[in-house]
N, C-alpha and C positions, 0 to 999 in steps of 0.2 A: 659884331663880335661873335666868335664861334663858341658854341656850348660844348663843354667837355662831358662825355658819358659818365654816369655815376655807378659805383659798385654797390650801392645801398640795396639790400635784399627787398626792402619795402617797395622798391620800384621794379621788381622782377615781374615779368608778364605772367598773367594767369594762364590756366590750361587753354581756355577759349582764345585768349590773346595769342598764345604761342601757336595754336593750331591755325589761327587766322594769319599769323606771321610766317607760316610755312614751317613750323616746328611741331609736328604731330607726335614726336617721340615722347614728349612729356605726358600727353593724354594717354598714350599707349601704356606707359608705365603705371599710371593711375588705374587704368582698367585692369592691368595685370594684378595689382595689389588687391583690387576688389574681388577678382576671381579667386585669388589665393585664399582670401578670408572666407569666401563662400564655401570653398572646398574644405577648409579646416572645420567650419561649422558643421558641414554635412558629415564629415568623418567623426566628429564628436558625437553627433546624434546617432550615427550607426553604432558607435562603441557603446553608448548608453543603452541602446536597444539590445545589443548582444549581452551586456551585463545583466539586464533585466531577465533575459531568457535563461542565462546561467543561474541567476538567483532563483528563478522559479524551479529549475531542475534540482538545485541544492535544497530548496525548501521541501520538495517532494521526497527527496532522499532522507532528509532529516525527519520528516513525518514518519516514513517507513521505519527508520531506526527507533524512533520513540515508541511506535506500536510494537515492534519486536521486543524492546526492553520491557514494556508493560506486560506483554503476554508471558514472557519468561518469568517475571517476578510473580505474577498471579499464579502461574502453574506451579512454581516452586513453593509458594506459600500454601497453595491448596494441597500439594503432595505432602508437605510437612504436617498439615492438619489431618490428613487421611491416614498417615503412617501408623498411628496408634491403633487404628481399626484393621490393620493388615491389608489395606486396599491400596494398590498402586494407581498412579494417574491413568495408565493404560487400561487397567481393569475398571476404573471409574467411568471412563469413556464408553467402554463396552456395555456396562450395566445401564448407563443412561440411554445409549442407543437402543438397547433391547427394550427398555421401558417405554420409549416413545414410538416404538413400531406399532402400526395398526394391528389389533388382534393379538397383542403380545401375551395375553393370558390364555389364549385358545391353542390347543396342541396342533390343530390343522392350519392355523394362521400365524403362529409365532414365526419369528425371523429365522431364515435358514442360515447355516454357518457361512455359506458362500456370500450371502447378502451382507452379513455382518462384516466380513472382510472388506467388501466393496465400500460399505459405509465408513469404515475406519481407515480406508485407504492403506491397507496393509495386505501382505501376502496371505493366502489361505492357511499356509503352515503357521504363520504367526498368530492368526486368529484362533487356530486350533490350540496353540499353547496358552493363549489368554483364557479360552473357555475351559481348558483342562484345569487351570488354577482356580477359576471361579466355581467349577463343579466340585473340586476337592474341598473348597471352603463352604460348600452347601448353599451357594448363592444362585446357581442355575442348575438345570438338568436337561439332558439331551432327550429328544423324542423323535422317533422315526417319522418321516414325512409320509402321511397317508397317500399322497398323490405320487410319491417317488421314493421307493424304499431305499434308494441309494443316497438320498439326501437326508440331512439331519436338521431338525428345528431346535432352537434353544429357548427354553422356558425359564422365566424367573421363578424362584421359590419364594416362600413367605420371607425368609431371611434376606433374599435378594431384593425384594421390594422395600424392606426396611432399610437395607443398605443404600438404595437409591434415594430414599428420603433423607438419610443422613448425609449423603453426598450433596444433595441440594442445599441443605442447611449450611454446610461448609462453604460451598460456592458463594452463597449469599453473604456469609460473614466476610469472606475474603474480598469480594467485590465492594462491600460497604467500607471495608478498611482502606481500599485503594482509591475509591471514588467518593468516599463520604464527604470530603472537604470541597468537592467540586459542586457548584450550585446546580440545582435541578435544571435550570435553563441551559447551562453549558453542557450538562449531560445529554439533554435532548438534542442540542445542536451536534454534538459529537456523534451520537447514535445516527442521526439523520445523514450526516456527511459520510460516515462509514458505510451505511446501507446504500447510499447513492453511488459511492465509489465501487462497491462490490457489484451492484447491478450493471454498471457501465462496463466493468472489467469482464463480467461473464457474457454480456451481450456482444462484446467485441470478438469473442472467440479466441482460439489459440493464435499466436502470432505466425505470420508466414515466414518460413525458413528458406534460406538460399539453397539451391540445388546442390551446391558444393561450396566448400570454404572459399570465400572471396567472390562467390557468384551473386548474381542479382536475385532478389527475393521474387518468388512467383506469386 
């Protein structure tokens, strides 16, 4: 009696059986599917890594934005507190810079006007305007430089030193208001991180610039 072939899928040959029977295309299709899955997984991993890198960049930008907002708010509040004393934020910076200069109370060692401009990162003409206002308020006085008659040194007066102390108290008050609710441990971590970032930034030096727009950096 002749046996009739069945269409039952359960009786379909396996990949190994098909290959042995001269039907390698079934095995090839299985290998193709495995390769496609591996490729998809690799693409997913690459995408995740790219997302992580973008996330790190966004986090750094967010941190920079948070720092900028903090600085603006602290400066604004400090300026509001100093306004009743007739001292602007720029004048406060100049007074504190003069007070922290070595030999600030000695006529032959006090800071030169040109050095003050450099410390404040402003033009000499702008520094002259600031010093003019401070001198008019009786907070500083000009003194000829004994070593160079063309140069001028800036001395704090008694009123100027008192103003520096007042500025220090205002700065402490504002800082306490802003960071007072932050734990000492978190403040220490924040300070350490900012100092580390600044040190690395300064150590890296200025960025290399391309020779011309679109050119390669040198």
